[in-house]
Structure formats: C-alpha cells, structure tokens
C-alpha positions, -999 to +999 in steps of 0.1 A: -120-456+774-085-470+778-071-497+801-071-535+803-107-549+804-119-585+798-157-582+797-159-562+765-131-566+740-136-534+719-106-541+697-120-575+688-155-561+681-140-535+657-119-561+640-150-584+636-171-555+622-144-545+597-138-582+587-176-588+581-178-556+559-148-568+539-164-602+535-196-587+523-178-565+498-157-595+487-189-615+480-201-587+458-169-586+438-170-624+433-206-621+421-197-594+396-166-611+383-184-645+380-215-630+362-198-603+342-224-578+354-219-548+376-257-548+383-271-582+392-300-571+413-320-539+421-300-536+453-267-531+434-281-500+415-319-494+416-319-468+388-294-486+367-312-520+371-345-504+360-329-487+330-310-519+319-342-540+322-361-515+300-333-515+275-333-553+275-369-552+266-361-528+237-334-551+224-358-580+223-385-559+206-360-547+180-351-584+173-388-592+168-392-563+145-362-574+124-377-608+121-410-593+111-393-572+084-374-602+070-406-623+069-424-594+053-397-591+027-400-629+019-437-626+016-434-597-009-407-616-028-431-645-032-458-623-045-435-604-068-422-637-083-458-647-091-465-613-107-433-615-127-446-648-141-479-632-149-461-604-167-442-629-189-475-648-196-493-616-206-465-606-229-468-640-246-505-635-249-500-601-264-476-616-289-503-642-299-530-614-302-507-594-324-502-624-347-540-631-347-546-594-358-529-601-391-550-612-421-526-640-431-541-664-405-571-687-415-599-693-390-583-727-383-550-711-375-568-685-353-584-714-334-551-730-327-536-696-316-567-690-294-563-724-277-528-715-265-541-680-256-568-695-234-544-719-217-521-690-208-551-670-195-561-700-173-526-702-160-528-666-147-560-675-127-543-707-114-513-687-102-536-663-083-552-693-066-521-712-056-496-684-047-493-684-009-470-676+020-472-695+053-507-708+043-520-673+033-531-668-003-515-637-017-532-630-050-567-645-048-583-615-031-587-632+003-560-609+017-565-575+000-537-559+020-509-567+044-496-547+073-460-554+085-451-545+121-415-532+117-412-509+147-412-515+184-442-493+191-478-492+177-479-460+158-486-457+121-449-451+115-441-485+130-460-503+102-455-508+065-486-513+044-490-528+010-521-536-011-524-568-031-560-576-041-571-601-066-549-607-096-566-633-117-576-630-154-610-615-146-595-589-121-570-580-148-598-574-173-587-602-197-611-629-185-635-626-215-609-620-242-601-642-271-583-640-305-607-659-328-608-630-353-590-598-360-613-575-341-612-597-310-575-598-313-572-560-315-595-557-285-574-583-266-542-563-272-558-532-256-570-552-226-536-569-222-519-536-222-542-525-193-534-557-175-497-551-179-501-516-165-519-530-135-493-557-128-464-532-134-481-509-108-484-537-083-448-548-088-436-512-085-454-508-052-441-541-039-406-532-050-408-499-032-419-515+000-392-542-003-366-514-006-381-497+025-379-531+043-341-533+036-335-498+050-358-505+079-337-536+088-305-516+086-319-490+109-332-516+134-298-533+135-281-499+141-307-491+169-301-526+184-264-521+185-267-486+201-291-498+228-270-529+236-239-506+239-258-483+263-270-512+283-236-527+285-222-494+299-248-495+326-249-532+335-216-548+325-187-549+349-153-533+343-131-564+348-099-544+352-112-521+379-133-549+396-103-572+397-082-545+413-109-539+440-113-577+445-075-581+451-077-552+476-105-568+495-087-601+495-057-585+512-080-567+537-097-600+545-065-617+552-051-589+573-084-585+591-085-621+600-049-618+614-058-587+634-089-603+648-068-632+660-044-608+677-072-587+693-087-618+708-055-624+727-056-590+744-078-601+775-053-629+782-028-603+793-049-598+824-039-633+836-003-621+840-015-595+865-029-621+889-007-629+919 
C-alpha cells in the first residue's frame, strides 16, 4: 500500500526491525570477540557445542592419564632403586662367600666374614620393609602388584600391570644362609646366584614397564594435542573473519539508526497538507 498515512508508519517499523536484528547480531559478535570462542552456548551451534564439550572431557582425561603415568614411573623408579641396592649388596655377599669357600681362612676369620655377611643380609630385609612410595610399601609383600591407569577408558589396554611381591632375604632364598665353613659358603654362593636371578628378573620387568610408560606419555601428549586442535577448530573464533563481520554490523547499526530517525519524520509531512 502506498500513500501518506500516519496511524501505521510501515517504513519506521521495517527500520526498527532491521536495527534490532543488527543489534542482536552485533551482540553475538562482541561476545565472540571478547571470549575468543565461536561457540559460547548450545544456542550458537548445538552440535558443535556438544562435540566440543565431549572433547574437553577427553582433554582433561588425557591430562589425568599423563599424571598417572608419571606417578607410576616415579613409583617404579623408587622400587628399581631399592632393587639396585639389593643387587649390589648380594654381589658383596657373594664375594664374601667366595672368600669363605677358600681353605686359607681360619674359623675365627670365617666368623668375622660371616658377621659382615649377616649384616648385609639383614640390610636386604630392612630395605624391603622401608621402601615406600606415597605411604605404600613396595617390597614387603603388602602390595604384590600394581595397576597403572594410563588410558582414558577402562579396558585392559588402558592399564599397565607390574608385579612386585616380597623381596626380603627369606623371599630371595638366602634367609638361612651363612659362611661359617666351606660347605655353607659354597651353598650360599648357589643361593645368592638364584637371588640375583630373581632380582634381575624383577628389574628387567620394571624397566620394561618404565619404557612403556615413556612411550605411553608420548602417545598421550600427541593425542591431547590432536584433540585440542580439533576442539579449537570447532569452538574457537576466527578473529579476522569475526572482526570483518563485526565492522559490517557496526556500519549497519549506525546507518539503521539514521534511517529510523528519517522514517519517523515521514508522518510529519501530513501536517503540511492541512489548510
């Protein structure tokens, strides 16, 4: 409908509608530029918001898994350090047993050698009792195995498992050994060799798990980076494009306000028609 009317200013209504839409769009641009995110709420992009939230949960889970792997590696390093000390002690005990197996030592000499031998054996048991990580005893048998949660799910592949067990003198088979005579010394050498084999086996297993821990941490860091990159592509705002659109809306807002002011003057033209 054309003509000069005063009850309904259609031009003003259209200008108001367009200006309101521009202001709403301008508010979204300001929100995105100030937050740095393209998706700030489900209303911005329902699917994108859901995916980004899920990815955010994955990133936090990866971070927890990395901490678990680092803590697990520290625990294993503590146990390995104690076992290395045991290894050194047993080698010294074996040296004493080899000396005692020689006929050149008198019973008095053997008694002196055995005294040192027994002290070393007691030290192995003491180490087993005091070696701990975060309040947990590692070698006294109270924690026969450890499971490390190094994945973000609960499957078998998301855990690393290592057995420890009891590693004192009795568990190593040398608890009742001595070197008070040649036969006892020869028997002690055999038992000490078996104890060394057991400790070397434990250290080898721990070392293998530690190596896996390092590769697991690398893989988790890579996965974290990839998920964060994907999430950024969904959620983060493109500042260059958003700034261009923001500038466009600013210009439309200013021109819309000017046009609205002009359209509000149209009904006043009717006054000039009055006699």
